C-alpha positions in Angstrom: 19.7 69.3 25.4 23.1 69.2 27.1 25.4 72.2 26.8 28.8 71.9 25.3 30.2 72.7 28.8 28.4 69.7 30.2 30.0 67.5 27.6 33.4 68.8 28.5 32.8 68.5 32.3 31.8 64.8 31.9 35.3 63.8 30.5 37.3 61.9 33.0 40.8 62.1 31.6 42.5 65.5 31.6 44.4 64.9 28.3 41.2 63.8 26.7 39.3 66.8 28.1 42.0 69.1 26.6 41.5 67.6 23.2 37.7 67.8 23.5 38.1 71.5 24.5 40.0 72.0 21.3 37.2 70.3 19.4 34.5 72.4 21.1 36.4 75.6 20.5 36.5 74.8 16.8 32.8 73.9 16.9 31.9 77.2 18.6 33.9 79.0 16.0 32.0 77.3 13.2 35.1 75.3 12.1 33.3 72.1 11.8 35.9 70.1 9.9 38.5 71.0 12.5 36.1 70.1 15.3 35.6 66.6 13.8 39.4 66.1 13.4 40.1 67.2 17.0 37.2 65.1 18.3 38.6 61.9 16.7 42.0 62.7 18.3 40.3 63.0 21.7 38.6 59.6 21.3 41.8 57.9 20.0 43.9 59.5 22.8 41.4 58.4 25.4 41.1 54.8 24.1 44.9 54.4 23.9 45.1 55.8 27.4 42.6 53.2 28.6 44.6 50.4 26.9 47.8 51.7 28.5 46.1 51.6 31.9 45.1 48.0 31.2 48.7 47.2 30.2 49.9 48.7 33.5 47.5 46.2 35.2 49.3 43.4 33.3 46.4 42.6 31.0 48.3 40.4 28.4 46.6 41.7 25.3 47.1 45.3 26.4 50.8 44.8 27.1 51.2 43.4 23.6 49.2 46.2 21.9 51.1 49.0 23.8 54.5 47.4 23.1 53.6 47.3 19.4 52.4 50.9 19.5 55.4 52.2 21.4 57.7 50.4 18.9 55.9 51.9 16.0 56.2 55.4 17.6 59.9 54.9 18.4 60.7 53.8 14.9 58.4 56.3 13.2 56.7 53.4 11.4 53.8 55.4 9.9 52.3 52.3 8.2 52.1 50.5 11.6 50.7 53.6 13.3 48.0 53.9 10.6 47.2 50.2 11.0 46.9 50.7 14.8 44.5 53.6 14.4 42.5 51.7 11.8 42.0 48.8 14.1 41.6 50.8 17.3 37.8 50.7 17.5 37.6 47.0 16.6 40.2 46.1 19.3 38.4 48.2 21.9 35.2 46.5 21.1 36.4 42.9 20.6 39.4 42.6 22.8 38.7 44.9 25.7 35.0 45.5 25.5 35.6 49.2 26.2 32.8 50.0 23.7 29.8 48.0 22.6 28.6 47.2 19.1 26.2 50.2 18.9 28.9 52.6 20.1 31.3 51.0 17.6 29.0 51.8 14.7 28.7 55.5 15.8 32.4 55.8 16.4 33.3 54.3 13.0 31.1 57.1 11.5 33.1 59.7 13.5 36.4 58.1 12.3 35.1 58.1 8.7 34.0 61.7 8.9 37.4 62.6 10.4 39.1 61.0 7.3 37.0 63.0 4.9 37.6 66.2 6.9 41.3 65.7 7.2 41.9 64.6 3.6 40.3 66.6 0.8 37.5 64.3 -0.1 34.9 64.9 -2.7 31.4 63.7 -2.0 30.6 64.2 -5.7 32.7 65.4 -8.7 32.3 69.0 -7.6 31.5 69.0 -3.9 33.7 68.6 -0.9 32.2 67.3 2.4 30.9 70.1 4.6 29.8 68.8 8.0 26.9 70.7 9.7 26.8 71.9 13.2 24.2 69.1 14.0 26.6 66.4 12.7 29.4 67.7 14.9 27.2 68.0 17.9 26.0 64.5 17.5 29.6 63.3 17.2 30.5 65.2 20.4 27.6 63.5 22.3 28.6 60.1 21.0 32.3 60.5 21.9 31.4 61.6 25.4 28.7 59.1 26.0 30.5 56.1 24.6 34.1 56.8 25.5 35.2 60.0 27.2 33.1 59.8 30.3 34.0 56.2 31.2 37.0 54.9 33.1 39.6 52.5 31.9 38.0 49.2 33.1 37.5 46.6 30.4 34.0 45.0 30.1 35.1 41.6 31.1 37.0 42.9 34.1 33.9 44.8 35.2 31.7 41.7 34.9 34.3 39.6 36.9 34.1 42.2 39.7 
């Protein structure tokens, strides 16, 4: 079994590594909900960074996505920002091939768990979701293996090379 330090060391992008460090600090402290929220942030930041890199390489779809994102940020359009986040995994799978179908399923689970950790969500009429250490560790492994350890090259571009 890999150590938490190994997961952190495998992250390529320094900003993403910093967010993963925040998630692992929360994990080590037993703050599992906070760990999941921070972990989703690390994944989202990393994927957006990869799309930005593709936009800098003049990938047309990436240029459009980043222009839309930057406009939503500049105008504080929270509805558009939420839509961008909601579609991020689909776009990264379908448009850029940054993740494959299997990773997509696992990352959707992370995103869904993030939502129920960040927003009080009852799993029954009396119980609130309480993630276990094992769930968080599995999410950390998924995030690193499917996104955080990889560079910003889209699948189609890698195949073309």
